[in-house]
N, C-alpha and C positions, 0 to 999 in steps of 0.2 A: 072766720078763718078762710083761707083761699083754698081753692081745689088742689088737690096733689097733682104735679105733672104726670100726663098721660105717657106710658112706656112707648118708645119708639118701637114700630113694628120691624122685625127683622127683615132686613134686605135679602136679595137673593144672593149677594156677595156673604153675608153673614150666615145664612143656613149652612148647616153640615150635611153634606151629601153622603147617603148611605155608600160604602164601599162595594165594589162588585162582587157577588156572590161567587165563590169558587166553583170552578166545573167540577162536577163528579164525573169520573169515567165510569161507563157503562160495564159492567161484569159480562163476561161471556156466560150466557145461560145454561150452557151445556158443561162447560169445564171449570168454572171458576172456583166451585166447591168442592172438586173432587179431592183434594188433598185433606179437607175435613171430614170425609166419609170413613166413619170407623164402626165397629161393632157389627152386629147381626145384620145381615142383608146389604153391607157396604159394597162389596162387589158385584151384587144384583145391580144395585142403584148406579154404580159407576158405568158398567157395561150398557146399562139402558139409555144412559144420557149419552154415551159415546156413539152408539148406534143411530141415535136420533139424526146424527149428522151424517150418516152414511146414505148415500142415494142408492135406490134400488138397483140402478145399472151397475154398480159396482159389486152388490151381491150376485147378479147375473153374471159377471165375468168370471169371479174366482172366489169362492168362499174361503180358500186357503189365504188369500192374501189379505182379504178383509179381517180376518180373525189375526194374523200377524200384524197388522197395523193396530188393531185393537189393543193387544196386549203390550205392544211397543209403548203405546201412548199410556196405557195404565201403568207400567213400569217406570215411566219417566215422571208421572205426575202422583202415582199412588204407590211408590216402592213398598210401602208397609202392607198393600194388599196383595201384590203379586211380586214376590221376590225374584231378584234376577240370578241369585247364586243357584248353582247345580243342586238337584236333589239327590241325596245319596242313594245307593242301591237298594231298592226295595222298600224305600222309605215313601210316605204319603206327600203329595205336592199340595198345591192350593184347590180349593173346591170351588168350583165355577157355578155361580148362580145365574140363572136367566129368568127374567121376568117374563110373562105371558106373551107380551108383543115381539121381544127380542126374540124369545123362542121360536115364533113363527117366522120371523126374519131369516134367522140363520138356518131354520131347517128348510126353507124353500132352497138356500144357497146349497145345502147338503143334498137335496133330492136332485138338484140340477147337475151337482159333481156326479152323483151315482148314476143318474140316466146319461149325462154327458150332452145334454141339450134341454132348452127349455120345454119341449114336448117331444114325445117318443110314440111311434106306432109299434104294438105287439102283435104277432101274427102267430096263431095257432091253429093249423089245418085250414078250413075255410073261413076261420072267425079272425077278426081284428077289432083292436081296441086303441083309441088314441087317450094318452096319459099327459094332463097338463102338469108338468112338474113345477114350472114356475108359479103355479096357483095352489100348490098343497098348503096345508095348515096343519097344526097341531094344538090339542087343546089339554089342559092337565088338571087333575084334581087329585086328592091324596091316594097314593098308591095306583093311580091309573092314568093313561095317556089315550088319546084318541087322534089316530092320524087320518086327516081328510084328503082323500084323493078325486080330484075333479076328474072325469073321464067322458068319453063320448064313443058311443057305437051307433051304427046305421039303425038299430032296433029302437034304442033308448034315448038318443040325442045327448045333451049334456046333463050328467047327473054326478053327485058326489058319493063316492064309496067311503064308509066309515070302518076304521080299522082299530078294536080296541085293543090295548095290551094292559096287563096286569104287572106293574112293576113295583120297585121298593118305594118306601115313604120314610120320613124321618122316624117314625115309630118303628117300622118295620124293614131295615135295610135288605137289599135282596141282591146286592151286586149287579151284575149286568144279567140277571136272569129275568125272563118275562114270559107270560102265559097268554095265549089269545084263542078265541072260539076258533072252530073249525073252518067257519066262513065269515067273511067281513059283512057289514050290514049294508044292503043295496038291493036293487032289482035283482030278481032271481035269475034272468036272463043273462046277467053279467056275472054274478058269484057262482053260479053252476059251473062256467068254465074258466073264470079268472080268479077264483079265490086263492089259490097258492100262490100264484105270480104276484097278485096284489099284497098279500099278507107278508110275503118275502120282500117285496120293494119297499113297503111302510117300515117293517123292521130295518132293513138294511139302510134307509135313510137316517133312521135313529141312531145307529150305530156309526154312521159316518159324521153326524153332527158331533157326536161324543169323542170320536177319533181325532178329527180336526182340532177341535177346541183343546183337548188334552195335549196335543202335539205342539199347540203354539203356547201352551201355558207355561211352560218351562222345560229344561233339559235335566239329563242325568249327567254323571261325571264323563260319559262316553260322548257327550254333546248329542245324544238322542233324545227327540222329543219325549215327553211323559206319556204315559197310556191311561185310558180310562179303566176304572175298575168297579166304578158305582154310579148308579142312575137312580134319583130320588124324584118323584113327582109330587106336587103339591097344588093348591089353589092358587099359590104365589108364583108358579112356575117350575123350572126345572132345576135340579143340581146334579153336576158330574163331578164325582170325585176322582182326583188323578194320582197317580204314583210313578216311581221310576222302576223301571224293569228289575226283575231279580237277577241274581248273578248268572244263572243258568241260562237267561234270555239275552244277556248283555252281547253287544258285538265283539266277534273276535278281534283282537289287536293285528 
């Protein structure tokens, strides 16, 4: 028997070329999945991701404007998280959850809003202290927040004063009530003179943060911003409860 004919090799023209791989559009790492954020912690994650896009210089300019843009974007992309409809008189609005890093970012903006500048000098008699409001920080744990205030004096140079506050937690809500030691934690030469002022400024910055966020989170039927009524601290960050003003506190027509 003869040998079977050898198959002809495929020529370049006979070969089937693979089609081009479809190009995949790259999703926006910060915003692409905001619409899918649901359940516990969704608002915290959404705010965290949005603020990743916020340069520090924007916080320096105006924390009110930053929060306005933040909630405007949330309403557009996640209407189920932050409804745009007015909150009825005396009714509860959205709860604002802030992760640890986001809380620090916005807290600095609130401190600068309260102080009016990135750093301020306080004078009391012959004593002076420089407070770096653009470098403040806040840390949280269940039922407790600690405000870090970087300051400078001629005697101590640069130091950080810590002002702890006992506040509400998920297990024990306390509204906007807080307690704090008589003196902050820091060098005696500073806290001896500036304890009251430092404590007042630290708590004022916390309330400013809550006020700004609540005001931008929604409106009542009179188109006034919401108010903060509850502050909860935990290892995962801060939560601020919002509500519409009661009837006796509404703006006169």
